[in-house]
C-alpha positions as CSV (number, residue, x, y, z in Angstrom):
1,X,24.9,-10.2,-31.3
2,X,24.5,-6.5,-31.8
3,X,23.4,-4.2,-34.6
4,X,22.8,-0.5,-35.2
5,X,20.0,0.9,-33.1
6,X,17.1,1.9,-35.5
7,X,14.1,1.9,-33.3
8,X,12.0,4.9,-32.3
9,X,13.4,4.9,-28.8
10,X,17.1,5.0,-29.8
11,X,18.9,7.4,-27.4
12,X,16.5,6.7,-24.5
13,X,18.1,5.1,-21.5
14,X,16.1,2.8,-19.3
15,X,17.1,1.4,-15.9
16,X,15.1,-1.8,-15.1
17,X,15.0,-2.8,-11.5
18,X,12.1,-5.2,-11.6
19,X,12.2,-9.0,-11.5
20,X,10.1,-11.9,-12.6
21,X,7.6,-10.9,-15.3
22,X,5.9,-7.6,-15.2
23,X,8.9,-5.2,-14.8
24,X,11.1,-7.2,-17.2
25,X,8.4,-7.5,-19.9
26,X,7.9,-3.7,-19.7
27,X,11.7,-3.4,-20.2
28,X,11.6,-5.9,-23.1
29,X,9.0,-3.8,-24.9
30,X,11.0,-0.6,-24.6
31,X,14.2,-2.3,-25.5
32,X,12.6,-3.9,-28.6
33,X,11.8,-0.3,-29.7
34,X,15.5,0.8,-29.5
35,X,15.9,1.9,-25.9
36,X,19.2,1.1,-24.1
37,X,17.9,-1.0,-21.2
38,X,20.2,-1.5,-18.3
39,X,19.0,-4.3,-16.0
40,X,20.0,-4.3,-12.4
41,X,20.2,-7.7,-10.7
42,X,21.4,-8.8,-7.2
43,X,24.9,-10.1,-7.3
44,X,25.4,-13.7,-6.3
45,X,24.8,-17.2,-7.7
46,X,21.9,-17.8,-10.1
47,X,19.1,-19.6,-8.3
48,X,20.6,-18.8,-4.9
49,X,19.6,-15.2,-4.5
50,X,21.6,-13.8,-7.3
51,X,20.1,-12.5,-10.5
52,X,16.5,-12.3,-11.7
53,X,14.6,-15.6,-11.0
54,X,13.5,-15.5,-14.7
55,X,17.0,-16.8,-15.6
56,X,15.8,-20.3,-14.5
57,X,12.1,-20.1,-15.4
58,X,10.6,-22.0,-18.3
59,X,9.2,-25.3,-19.2
60,X,10.5,-28.3,-21.2
61,X,14.1,-29.4,-20.8
62,X,15.6,-25.9,-20.9
63,X,14.7,-22.6,-19.2
64,X,14.5,-20.3,-22.3
65,X,12.0,-17.7,-21.1
66,X,14.9,-15.5,-20.1
67,X,16.2,-15.4,-23.7
68,X,13.0,-13.6,-24.7
69,X,12.3,-11.3,-21.7
70,X,15.9,-10.2,-21.3
71,X,16.8,-9.6,-25.0
72,X,18.1,-6.1,-25.9
73,X,19.3,-5.5,-22.4
74,X,22.6,-4.9,-20.7
75,X,23.0,-6.6,-17.3
76,X,24.8,-5.1,-14.3
77,X,24.8,-6.3,-10.7
78,X,23.9,-4.0,-7.8
79,X,23.2,-4.9,-4.2
80,X,20.3,-2.6,-3.4
81,X,20.2,-3.7,0.2
82,X,23.5,-2.0,0.9
83,X,23.9,1.8,1.1
84,X,26.7,1.8,-1.4
85,X,24.5,-0.2,-3.9
86,X,21.7,2.3,-3.4
87,X,24.1,5.1,-4.2
88,X,25.3,3.3,-7.3
89,X,21.7,2.9,-8.4
90,X,21.0,6.6,-7.8
91,X,24.0,7.5,-9.9
92,X,22.7,5.4,-12.8
93,X,19.1,6.7,-12.5
94,X,20.4,10.3,-12.5
95,X,21.5,9.6,-16.1
96,X,18.4,7.7,-17.2
97,X,15.2,8.7,-19.0
98,X,13.0,5.9,-17.6
99,X,13.1,3.8,-14.4
100,X,11.1,0.5,-14.3
101,X,10.4,-1.2,-10.9
102,X,7.9,-3.8,-9.8
103,X,8.7,-4.2,-6.1
104,X,6.0,-4.0,-3.4
105,X,5.1,-0.3,-2.8
106,X,7.4,1.2,-0.2
107,X,10.4,-0.8,-1.2
108,X,12.0,2.0,-3.2
109,X,11.4,4.4,-0.4
110,X,13.0,2.0,2.1
111,X,16.1,1.9,-0.1
112,X,16.4,5.7,-0.3
113,X,15.1,5.7,-3.9
114,X,11.8,7.5,-3.4
115,X,10.4,9.3,-6.4
116,X,10.9,12.7,-4.9
117,X,14.6,11.8,-4.2
118,X,15.1,10.6,-7.7
119,X,13.3,13.6,-9.2
120,X,15.5,16.0,-7.2
121,X,18.5,14.4,-9.0
122,X,16.8,14.0,-12.4
123,X,13.6,16.1,-12.9
124,X,12.9,14.6,-16.3
125,X,12.9,11.0,-15.0
126,X,9.9,8.9,-15.8
127,X,9.3,6.2,-13.1
128,X,7.2,3.2,-14.1
129,X,5.9,1.5,-11.0
130,X,4.2,-1.8,-11.6
131,X,2.5,-3.5,-8.5
132,X,-0.4,-5.6,-7.6
133,X,-2.8,-2.9,-6.3
134,X,-1.1,0.4,-7.2
135,X,0.8,2.9,-5.2
136,X,-2.2,4.1,-3.2
137,X,-5.3,2.8,-1.6
138,X,-5.9,0.4,1.3
139,X,-4.5,-2.6,-0.5
140,X,-1.3,-1.0,-1.8
141,X,1.1,-2.7,0.7
142,X,-0.3,-6.2,0.0
143,X,1.8,-8.7,-2.0
144,X,0.3,-9.1,-5.4
145,X,1.2,-11.5,-8.3
146,X,-0.4,-11.6,-11.7
147,X,-3.0,-14.3,-10.8
148,X,-4.3,-12.1,-8.0
149,X,-4.6,-9.2,-10.3
150,X,-6.5,-11.4,-12.8
151,X,-8.9,-12.4,-10.0
152,X,-9.5,-8.9,-8.7
153,X,-9.8,-7.4,-12.2
154,X,-12.6,-9.8,-13.1
155,X,-10.7,-12.1,-15.5
156,X,-10.6,-15.4,-13.6
157,X,-14.3,-15.5,-12.7
158,X,-15.3,-15.7,-16.3
159,X,-12.7,-18.0,-17.7
160,X,-13.4,-21.8,-18.0
161,X,-16.4,-24.0,-18.2
162,X,-19.5,-23.1,-16.2
163,X,-19.6,-26.5,-14.3
164,X,-15.9,-26.3,-13.2
165,X,-13.7,-24.0,-11.1
166,X,-12.3,-20.9,-12.8
167,X,-9.4,-21.6,-15.2
168,X,-6.2,-19.6,-15.8
169,X,-5.0,-18.6,-19.2
170,X,-1.9,-20.5,-20.3
171,X,0.3,-17.4,-20.1
172,X,0.8,-14.8,-17.4
173,X,-1.7,-12.3,-18.8
174,X,-2.1,-10.1,-15.7
175,X,1.6,-9.4,-15.6
176,X,2.0,-8.8,-19.3
177,X,-1.0,-6.5,-19.4
178,X,0.3,-4.4,-16.5
179,X,3.7,-4.3,-18.2
180,X,2.2,-3.2,-21.5
181,X,0.2,-0.4,-19.9
182,X,3.3,0.6,-18.0
183,X,5.2,0.9,-21.3
184,X,2.2,2.8,-22.9
185,X,2.3,5.2,-19.9
186,X,6.0,5.7,-20.3
187,X,5.6,6.7,-23.9
188,X,2.8,9.1,-23.0
189,X,5.0,10.6,-20.2
190,X,7.9,11.0,-22.7
191,X,5.7,13.1,-24.9
192,X,4.7,15.2,-21.9
193,X,8.4,15.6,-21.1
194,X,9.2,16.8,-24.6
195,X,6.8,19.7,-24.0
196,X,7.6,20.5,-20.4
197,X,10.9,18.9,-19.5
198,X,9.2,17.3,-16.5
199,X,9.1,13.6,-15.6
200,X,6.4,11.9,-13.7
201,X,5.2,8.6,-12.2
202,X,3.4,5.9,-14.2
203,X,1.4,3.8,-11.7
204,X,0.4,0.5,-13.3
205,X,-1.6,-1.8,-11.1
206,X,-2.1,-5.4,-12.1
207,X,-5.7,-5.5,-11.2
208,X,-6.5,-2.2,-13.1
209,X,-4.6,-3.4,-16.2
210,X,-6.9,-6.5,-16.2
211,X,-10.0,-4.3,-15.6
212,X,-9.1,-2.2,-18.7
213,X,-9.8,-5.2,-21.0
214,X,-13.0,-6.4,-19.3
215,X,-15.1,-4.7,-21.9
216,X,-18.6,-3.7,-20.6
217,X,-18.9,-5.9,-17.6
218,X,-19.3,-3.1,-15.1
219,X,-21.8,-0.9,-17.0
220,X,-23.8,-4.0,-17.9
221,X,-24.1,-4.9,-14.2
222,X,-25.0,-1.3,-13.2
223,X,-27.6,-0.9,-15.9
224,X,-29.3,-4.2,-15.8
225,X,-27.8,-6.4,-13.1
226,X,-26.3,-8.7,-15.7
227,X,-23.3,-10.6,-14.5
228,X,-21.1,-12.5,-17.0
229,X,-20.3,-16.0,-16.0
230,X,-18.0,-18.7,-17.3
231,X,-19.2,-19.9,-20.7
232,X,-16.5,-22.3,-21.9
233,X,-15.5,-21.8,-25.5
234,X,-18.4,-19.5,-26.5
235,X,-19.5,-16.0,-25.8
236,X,-23.2,-16.3,-24.9
237,X,-25.4,-14.7,-27.6
238,X,-22.6,-14.5,-30.2
239,X,-23.2,-17.4,-32.7
240,X,-21.8,-19.2,-34.5
241,X,-18.4,-18.5,-33.0
242,X,-16.8,-21.6,-31.5
243,X,-14.2,-24.3,-31.9
244,X,-15.7,-27.2,-33.9
245,X,-14.5,-30.8,-34.2
246,X,-13.0,-32.2,-37.4
247,X,-12.1,-35.8,-38.2
248,X,-8.4,-35.0,-37.3
249,X,-8.6,-32.2,-34.7
250,X,-10.3,-28.9,-33.9
251,X,-11.0,-25.8,-35.9
252,X,-12.3,-22.3,-35.1
253,X,-15.1,-20.6,-37.0
254,X,-16.4,-17.1,-36.4
255,X,-19.5,-16.5,-38.6
256,X,-21.8,-14.5,-36.3
257,X,-22.4,-11.6,-38.7
258,X,-25.5,-12.1,-41.0
259,X,-23.7,-12.0,-44.3
260,X,-20.9,-14.2,-43.1
261,X,-23.3,-16.7,-41.7
262,X,-25.1,-16.9,-45.0
263,X,-21.7,-17.7,-46.7
264,X,-21.1,-20.4,-44.1
265,X,-24.5,-22.0,-44.8
266,X,-23.8,-22.1,-48.5
267,X,-20.4,-23.7,-47.9
268,X,-22.2,-26.3,-45.7
269,X,-24.6,-27.1,-48.5
270,X,-27.4,-25.8,-46.3
271,X,-28.2,-22.3,-47.8
272,X,-31.8,-22.5,-46.4
273,X,-30.4,-22.1,-42.8
274,X,-29.6,-18.5,-43.5
275,X,-33.3,-17.7,-43.8
276,X,-34.5,-20.1,-41.1
277,X,-36.3,-17.9,-38.4
278,X,-34.2,-19.7,-35.8
279,X,-30.9,-18.5,-37.3
280,X,-31.7,-15.6,-39.7
281,X,-30.7,-12.8,-37.3
282,X,-28.0,-12.1,-34.8
283,X,-30.4,-12.2,-31.9
284,X,-32.1,-15.4,-33.1
285,X,-28.8,-17.2,-33.5
286,X,-27.8,-16.2,-30.0
287,X,-31.0,-17.7,-28.6
288,X,-30.4,-21.0,-30.5
289,X,-26.7,-21.0,-30.0
290,X,-26.4,-24.6,-28.6
291,X,-28.4,-26.2,-31.4
292,X,-26.7,-24.2,-34.1
293,X,-23.3,-25.3,-32.7
294,X,-24.4,-28.9,-32.7
295,X,-25.6,-28.6,-36.3
296,X,-22.3,-27.1,-37.5
297,X,-20.3,-29.6,-35.5
298,X,-22.1,-32.5,-37.1
299,X,-21.0,-31.2,-40.4
300,X,-17.4,-30.3,-39.5
301,X,-16.9,-33.8,-38.1
302,X,-17.1,-35.2,-41.6
303,X,-14.1,-33.1,-42.8
304,X,-10.4,-32.9,-42.1
305,X,-8.9,-29.6,-40.9
306,X,-7.4,-29.1,-44.3
307,X,-10.6,-29.8,-46.1
308,X,-12.6,-27.5,-43.8
309,X,-10.0,-24.7,-44.1
310,X,-10.1,-24.9,-47.9
311,X,-13.9,-24.4,-47.8
312,X,-13.8,-21.6,-45.3
313,X,-11.2,-19.7,-47.3
314,X,-13.2,-20.1,-50.6
315,X,-16.4,-18.9,-48.9
316,X,-14.7,-15.9,-47.2
317,X,-15.6,-17.1,-43.7
318,X,-13.2,-16.0,-40.8
319,X,-11.8,-19.3,-39.5
320,X,-8.6,-21.0,-38.7
321,X,-6.9,-23.9,-37.0
322,X,-5.5,-23.8,-33.5
323,X,-1.8,-23.1,-33.8
324,X,0.9,-24.6,-31.7
325,X,4.6,-23.9,-32.0
326,X,5.2,-26.4,-34.7
327,X,2.4,-24.9,-36.8
328,X,3.8,-21.4,-36.3
329,X,7.3,-22.4,-37.4
330,X,6.0,-24.1,-40.6
331,X,3.4,-21.5,-41.5
332,X,4.1,-19.4,-44.7
333,X,2.4,-16.3,-43.3
334,X,4.5,-16.4,-40.1
335,X,7.5,-16.7,-42.4
336,X,6.6,-14.0,-44.8
337,X,6.0,-11.5,-42.0
338,X,9.0,-12.7,-40.0
339,X,6.8,-13.1,-36.9
340,X,9.3,-15.6,-35.5
341,X,13.1,-15.0,-35.7
342,X,16.2,-16.9,-34.8
343,X,18.6,-15.2,-32.3
344,X,22.1,-16.7,-32.4
345,X,23.3,-18.2,-29.1
346,X,26.6,-19.8,-28.2
347,X,25.0,-22.6,-26.3
348,X,21.8,-23.3,-28.3
349,X,23.1,-22.3,-31.7
350,X,19.9,-20.4,-32.4
351,X,16.9,-19.6,-30.2
352,X,13.6,-19.2,-32.0
353,X,11.3,-16.5,-30.5
354,X,8.7,-14.0,-31.4
355,X,9.9,-10.9,-33.3
356,X,9.4,-7.3,-32.2
357,X,5.9,-6.1,-32.4
358,X,4.2,-3.8,-33.4
359,X,5.9,-3.2,-36.8
360,X,6.8,0.4,-37.6
361,X,7.3,1.4,-41.2
362,X,9.9,4.2,-40.7
363,X,11.7,3.3,-37.4
364,X,11.2,-0.4,-36.9
365,X,12.4,-2.0,-33.7
366,X,14.8,-5.0,-33.7
367,X,16.4,-7.7,-31.6
368,X,19.9,-6.3,-31.4
369,X,21.3,-8.1,-28.4
370,X,20.7,-11.6,-27.0
371,X,19.9,-12.0,-23.3
372,X,22.8,-11.5,-20.9
373,X,24.4,-14.8,-20.0
374,X,26.0,-13.9,-16.7
375,X,25.0,-11.7,-13.8
376,X,26.8,-8.4,-14.1
377,X,28.4,-9.2,-17.5
378,X,28.1,-5.5,-18.5
379,X,29.4,-4.0,-15.3
380,X,32.6,-2.7,-16.7
381,X,31.0,-1.2,-19.8
382,X,28.0,0.4,-18.1
383,X,29.6,1.6,-14.9
384,X,32.7,2.7,-16.8
385,X,30.8,4.4,-19.6
386,X,28.0,6.1,-17.6
387,X,29.7,6.6,-14.2
388,X,33.3,6.8,-15.2
389,X,34.4,4.1,-12.7
390,X,37.8,2.6,-13.4
391,X,39.1,-1.0,-13.0
392,X,40.3,-0.3,-9.4
393,X,36.9,1.2,-8.3
394,X,35.0,-1.7,-9.9
395,X,37.3,-4.3,-8.2
396,X,36.7,-2.6,-4.9
397,X,32.9,-2.8,-5.4
398,X,33.1,-6.5,-6.2
399,X,35.3,-7.2,-3.2
400,X,32.7,-5.5,-0.9
401,X,29.8,-7.4,-2.5
402,X,28.2,-4.3,-3.9
403,X,28.3,-5.6,-7.5
């Protein structure tokens, strides 16, 4: 599956050396926008030291995560633990615009791929380095996965019910946030390079990526000593905004603004609640949050999800059901916006997955290439096209275990 490159990053070459989630997701984002992403993987057997472990990650009967995170990429094999493999990587990177890596700090340097070495070969190179704690500081050399970044950045402490241990989000949010900020940094660095010709390092730490989305936690603590705690499905003081029970499931309503709350009260057949001193203002509703939620929940229990949704739409109240994959696939809005697409696959027939996002009006991204099936499947094309290696040279590299 290939099509013409139309995205805004068409003509940009990315070498992706990361594995698992953060590095590869950064590569996915850039590839979706048109970049030619060349993914380096260790040669060998999948699941036994060869390839990115993401090839076998996933849930259910089949590991399909790889099909999403490796789309729009060309795969080459390269043994970075051998000097010849390190030289091969240097030769590729010398021709690239962006390098992505998410190894523990110091690993690139150990392999002879330190930023100063790479910049001597390619002054305009942008190096995206994603790690647990960043490239500097006393914790830099520590191993760090997404969950650790979520804990240190403040996320885990406030997620879950107050009477239970902290919960994790159902997706790897720490990794994907660090990857997204890494991609954002790469784009900013590209703009700088347009003006100066100079590349630079984008240092994206997992814990700092999480910290960026923690709103006003730190200034609230400094100013007043307030510490946010786990609050379950509500944000304390913001009411009503919760998931409420229906006769056949659950439904989310967000009506914490005064005018919206008034419309909700009318839809409930209780317009007098909007002027009740306990609920008439934002602050008052926050103080009486539990009793207000109980009152609304008693009403929603008498309705089905479909009945409640019809009333909320008619009243202009922000609300919606909790979507699962089956709901997404059947929903007309998802369909109209092509939020989910089908990618042809020789084994699965078609793999349904999220489309490219965000949507650009003039230079939209696209899924042009399905995830590579085999390790090194694009060796001949990439090494031949970019480095000029012929069949004999490639055969020699294979025989020596370099690719």
